[in-house]
C-alpha positions in Angstrom: -90.9 27.8 -25.4 -90.6 30.4 -22.8 -91.6 30.1 -19.2 -94.2 32.6 -17.9 -92.1 33.0 -14.7 -89.5 31.1 -12.9 -92.0 28.9 -11.0 -94.4 28.1 -13.8 -93.8 25.1 -16.1 -94.8 25.2 -19.7 -97.8 22.9 -20.4 -95.6 20.4 -22.4 -93.1 20.1 -19.6 -95.9 19.6 -17.0 -97.4 16.8 -19.2 -94.0 15.2 -19.5 -93.6 15.2 -15.7 -97.1 13.7 -15.2 -96.2 10.9 -17.6 -92.9 10.2 -15.8 -94.7 10.1 -12.5 -96.8 7.2 -13.9 -93.7 5.1 -14.5 -91.8 3.4 -11.7 -88.1 3.0 -11.2 -88.2 -0.3 -13.1 -86.5 -2.0 -16.0 -88.0 -4.9 -18.1 -86.0 -6.9 -20.5 -87.4 -9.4 -23.0 -84.8 -12.2 -23.4 -85.6 -13.6 -26.8 -82.2 -14.9 -27.7 -80.4 -17.9 -26.2 -77.0 -16.7 -27.4 -74.4 -16.6 -24.7 -73.2 -13.1 -25.4 -76.8 -11.7 -25.5 -77.8 -13.5 -22.3 -74.7 -12.1 -20.5 -75.7 -8.6 -21.6 -79.3 -9.1 -20.4 -78.1 -10.3 -17.0 -75.5 -7.5 -16.7 -78.1 -4.9 -17.4 -80.7 -6.4 -15.0 -78.1 -6.8 -12.2 -76.8 -3.3 -12.8 -80.4 -1.9 -12.5 -81.1 -3.9 -9.4 -77.9 -2.7 -7.8 -79.0 0.9 -8.5 -82.3 0.2 -6.6 -84.4 -0.4 -9.7 -86.9 -3.2 -9.9 -85.7 -5.5 -12.7 -87.7 -8.2 -14.6 -86.3 -10.6 -17.2 -89.1 -12.1 -19.4 -87.7 -15.2 -21.2 -89.4 -16.2 -24.5 -88.6 -18.5 -27.4 -84.8 -19.3 -27.5 -84.3 -17.3 -24.4 -86.2 -20.0 -22.5 -83.0 -22.2 -23.0 -81.4 -20.1 -20.2 -84.1 -21.2 -17.8 -84.1 -24.9 -18.7 -82.2 -27.2 -16.4 -78.9 -28.4 -17.9 -79.9 -32.0 -18.0 -83.7 -31.7 -18.3 -85.5 -34.5 -19.9 -87.5 -33.8 -23.1 -91.1 -33.7 -21.9 -92.7 -32.5 -25.2 -95.8 -34.4 -26.2 -96.4 -35.1 -29.9 -93.8 -35.8 -32.6 -93.0 -32.1 -33.5 -92.6 -31.0 -29.9 -90.4 -34.1 -29.2 -88.3 -33.3 -32.2 -88.0 -29.7 -31.3 -87.0 -30.7 -27.7 -84.4 -33.1 -29.1 -82.9 -30.4 -31.4 -83.1 -27.6 -28.8 -82.0 -29.2 -25.5 -81.3 -25.9 -23.8 -79.6 -25.3 -20.5 -76.9 -22.8 -19.7 -74.2 -25.4 -20.6 -75.3 -25.4 -24.2 -75.5 -21.6 -24.9 -73.4 -20.6 -27.9 -72.0 -17.2 -29.1 -74.1 -15.3 -31.6 -71.0 -14.6 -33.7 -67.7 -16.4 -34.1 -68.9 -19.6 -32.5 -66.7 -21.6 -34.9 -68.1 -25.0 -34.1 -67.9 -24.3 -30.3 -64.3 -23.0 -30.3 -65.4 -19.3 -30.0 -67.7 -20.2 -27.1 -64.9 -22.2 -25.4 -62.5 -19.2 -25.8 -65.1 -16.7 -24.4 -65.7 -18.9 -21.4 -62.0 -19.2 -20.8 -61.6 -15.4 -21.0 -64.5 -14.9 -18.7 -62.8 -17.2 -16.1 -59.5 -15.4 -16.5 -61.2 -12.0 -15.9 -63.3 -13.5 -13.0 -66.5 -12.8 -14.8 -69.4 -15.0 -13.4 -70.8 -17.8 -15.5 -74.5 -17.6 -16.6 -75.3 -20.0 -13.7 -73.6 -17.7 -11.3 -75.3 -14.7 -12.8 -78.7 -16.4 -12.3 -77.9 -16.8 -8.6 -76.5 -13.3 -8.3 -79.6 -11.8 -10.0 -81.9 -13.8 -7.8 -80.0 -12.5 -4.7 -80.4 -8.9 -6.0 -84.2 -9.4 -6.4 -84.3 -9.6 -10.2 -87.5 -11.3 -11.3 -87.3 -14.1 -13.9 -90.4 -14.9 -15.8 -90.9 -17.7 -18.4 -93.3 -17.2 -21.2 -96.2 -19.7 -20.9 -97.3 -19.4 -24.6 -93.8 -20.2 -25.8 -93.4 -23.0 -23.3 -96.6 -24.6 -24.7 -95.5 -24.2 -28.3 -92.1 -25.6 -27.6 -93.3 -28.4 -25.4 -91.4 -27.2 -22.3 -93.0 -28.2 -19.0 -92.5 -26.2 -15.8 -90.6 -29.2 -14.3 -87.9 -28.7 -17.0 -87.1 -25.2 -15.7 -84.7 -24.1 -13.1 -86.1 -23.5 -9.5 -84.8 -19.9 -9.5 -87.6 -18.6 -11.8 -90.3 -16.6 -10.2 -93.2 -17.4 -12.4 -94.5 -18.6 -15.7 -96.8 -16.0 -17.3 -98.0 -14.7 -20.6 -97.5 -11.5 -22.6 -100.2 -9.6 -20.6 -98.0 -9.9 -17.5 -95.0 -8.7 -19.4 -96.9 -5.8 -20.9 -98.2 -4.8 -17.4 -94.6 -4.7 -16.1 -93.4 -2.9 -19.2 -96.1 -0.3 -19.0 -94.9 0.7 -15.5 -91.2 0.6 -16.5 -88.9 3.5 -17.4 -86.6 1.2 -19.4 -87.8 -1.6 -21.7 -85.3 -3.6 -23.7 -85.5 -6.5 -26.2 -82.4 -8.7 -26.3 
């Protein structure tokens, strides 16, 4: 495509610029996994974005909600299936395991030891750091209902509990959308 002159944009380029103008300097990340390594990646990206001046939102759903559960939260699920799910899926950052090479907890233990050795923050510390950088943390209400998780079982650092419409509104305005 050739330009008509040095100051005139081709129609396609102009449309692209208009579309970019609609998006904000934001990143949204769906945290679907409760695996330690994936959660670390999600927080690293969100904090990196925030430190670059971008708005960052982490939307926690399904197993990702384990990150937001208090470490010693009581099972508040009502009904047999929700109580069983709560018993099997206690959650909390203390219980996050590696997605690969967990080896009955040995891999997770080694990863945490290496993280300490290299002065990498724990997930709890990352939550505090992210909060200090203005990263928004949102818990999915639909998944909370399915899994029998009450708001009282969640950490105080979360900004809100909301549904998919809230996530989609954030994602629609964002330049970067990730699913981890």
